[in-house]
N, C-alpha and C positions, 0 to 999 in steps of 0.2 A: 605641324605644317597643315595648312588648309588644303583639302583634296580638291582637285579639279576633275569633274566627271566628263568622260568621253563616251558618247553613244556609239556602239559598235554593232553594226548589222551584219548578220551572216545567216546562211541557210541551215536548216535542221538536217545536216548530212554528216557522215563520218569524217570526210576530209576537212570540212570547215571546223568541226569540233576538235579534230586532231590539231589543226593549226593553232587554235586559240585555247588549248588545254592549259598551258602554263598561266595564261591570264585568268581563266575561269577558276582555276584551282589554287591561285596565289602562289605559284611556284617561282616567280621571278619578282624582283624589286621593280615597282612601277613608278618610282621617283615622283611621288605626289599626285599621280593620276589614278583615278578609279575608272574602270571600264564597265559600262552597263550594257550587257549583251541583249540585243534585240534580234530574236530568232524568228525569221519568216521565210517563206519560199522565195526563190530568186526573182520571180516576176514581180512580186510585191515589193521587194527591195529595189528593183529597177525603177518602179513607179515612185517609190518614196524618194529615191535619189533625184528624180526629176522635179520633186517639190523641195529639194535641198533640206530634207528633214533630219538626216543623220550626219554625225561628224565624220564617221568612217563607215564604209559599207562595202560588203561584197557586191559586185556588179558584173553583169554580163558585158563582155567587150562590145557587143552590139549596142547596148544601152549607153555605154560610155560616150558614144558619138553624140549623144543628145544632152550631155551635162558638162561639156567642156568648159563652160564659163564658170561653173561653180566648183568643180572637182578636178583634182589631178590624180593620176594613177600612182600608187605606191610601187616601189621597185620590188617589193616582196608580196607574196600572196597569190601569185598566178596559178590558175588551174589550166594546164595544157595537156592535151592528148597527143602523144608522139606516135603517130600511125594507128591511133584508136580514138574513139570519141562517141558522141551521140550517134544513135543508129535508128534506122527505120526498120520496123518489123511488121510482119503480117502473119495470118494464119496459114497461108499457102504461098509458094514461091510466086514472085512477080518480076516482070522486067521493068527497067527504068521507064520505058514508054508507058507501060501500064500504070506505074506509080504516078506519072504526070496527070493521068486522068482519074486518079483515085481521090477519095476523101481521107485526109491524114489528120489524126489527132496530134496537136502540138502543145507543148507546155507553156507557151506564151509567145507573143509576137515580138517581144523585145529580147528574147533569149538569143544567144549566139548560135544555138542549135538551129533555130528557125532561120536565122540569117544564112547560115551555111547551107541549109537545105535549099533555100531559094537560089543561092549561087550555083548549087549543083544541078538542080532540075528545073529551075525557073518557077514561075507562078503556078500554083496548084490550089485545089480546093482544100481548105483546112478548117478544123474545128478546135478551138482552144479548150483544153481540158486540164485540170490539175495534174501535175506530173505523176503523182502516185495513183492516179485512176486511169491512166492511158491504156495499160494492158487490159484492164477490165473492159474498156470501151471497144478495143479490138476484138476481144474474146466474145463479146455479146453481139458483134456485128454492127454496132452503132457507127463505126468507121471502118474503112477498108484496111488502114495501116496506122501505125503509131510511131511517133518520134520520141525515142527514149533518152532520158538523161539520168544522171545519178545511178543508183544501184541497178536500175533496169537493164543497164548494159551488161551486167553479169548474171542476172536472174531470168532473162527472157527465155533461155533454152529450157529451163525447168518448167516453164509455162507452156512449152510446146510450140513456140513461135519460130518463124523463119526470118533470118536476117536478110533484108533486101539490100541495104547498103549501110556501110559504116562511114560516116562523114569524116572522121579522122583519117581513115585510110584514103578516102578520096582526096582530101586536102593535101596529104603527104605526097600522093602520086602527082598532083597538080603542081606543087610548089617545092617539094623537098623539105618542108618546114613542119613543125608541130602546129596543131590547131589551138589557138588561144581562146579559151572558152570564157573564162572569168578572171577578175582581178579584184584588188582592194582599192577603193577610191577614197580620197580624203578631201575635206572641204578646204579650199584655198584660204578662206577667211580666218582659219585658225592661226595663220601667221607662220613665218618660216621657222621660228624657234620651237613652237609646239609641234609643228608638222615633223620636224627632224626627230623630236623625242618620241612621238607616237610611231613613226616609221621604224625607228630603232627597236622599240619595245615589241612591235609586231614581228619583226624579223627574229628577235630573241625568242619569242614564243614558238615560232616555227622550228627554230634550231633546237630548242629544248625538247619539243615533241619528237623530233627525229633522233635525238640523243637518248631519249627515254621512251622508246617506241612502244614497248609492251604496256606501260602505264597509260600512255596517250591513246592507244587503240582501245584499251579497256574503257577509258572515259568516253570515247566516241561511240561505244556500242549502244548507248541510250538513244542515239539518233540513227541507228542502223536498220530500223524497221524489220526486225526479225532475222537479219543476217547473222550467221555464225561468226565467231571471232576470226576464223581463217579467211572468210570471204570479206569481212570488213577490213582486215589487214591488207588484203589484195587490192580492194578498192582504194584505200588510203594510198597505197603504193603507186597506183595509177596517176593520182592527181596531187600528191605531195612529193615533189622531187626537186631536182636541181633548179628547175625553172621557178619553183615556189619560193626558194630562198632569194633568188634574183633572176629577172627575166633574161639577163645576158643579151649579147648582141643578136643572137638567133631569135630569142623570144621577142625582142623589140621589133625586129624585122617582120616576124610573123604577125604581130598586131598591126603594124603599119600596112602590110600587104593586104591583110583581110579587110581592113576598113577602106583602103584605097579601091579594092575591087568592088566592095559594097557601094561605094560612091559612083564608080564607073557604071555599075549595073542599075543605078537609080534607086537603090534601096535606102540609102541614107542621104540626107538632103545637101550636105556640104562636105568639102574635104576636111579631114581630121589632121590637125597638127598635134602630134602626141606630146604630152607633157607629163613627165615622171617627177614625182616629189622625192 
């Protein structure tokens, strides 16, 4: 059988590596498909999605609002923080009012973390810095505070930083819902039959990782940037959960509400009609 290649973009992080372990390590039958893994930071993947470059890609929910014509969200692969999520840290305690007048390092203006920050505190002075350099920028005084994603949410205390606000906690208190940070998007042009197959295989990969957790976490350690196994496992547990297998009604409502509020606030240009593949 001739193989059909599917380009699969995801970020170099333990949770994404965990999700796609079964595909990367040939643990499941892929039914004539081969997956070429394209590993780049989420802001780069967001920009590539806007150019419609990848067949399937991890994408910030914020960025999804700009690629509706080309991509649909897959029902699996969501990264949701249920009463936790990206957080703003600083070297000393700050009030929210002080934060509004601070310069904040952010990992990208298309990230959902940045969108949620704007919904929470409004417009503020920001500086875009690669996500893995944000704590260094705060530490050096280059910026007053930093918006942390990925493992920084677990390691900031060891660096001596103060948590100013956890945006997942804020969103939960505002809405009672989990904060939808990212998902997997698939090109509509692949057609219904191929989309169904890819969707099913990606869900199988996530389920395989959850069923073979120790092996999948071990695989993910190469993307853990120095995290010990226990911490990497904790991080995976935060963002690979029941919502990752399927958004469910609550997850879909969380995405709808986040993007609706972003439109109402003038952050995204048009209303978003959600389309799940």
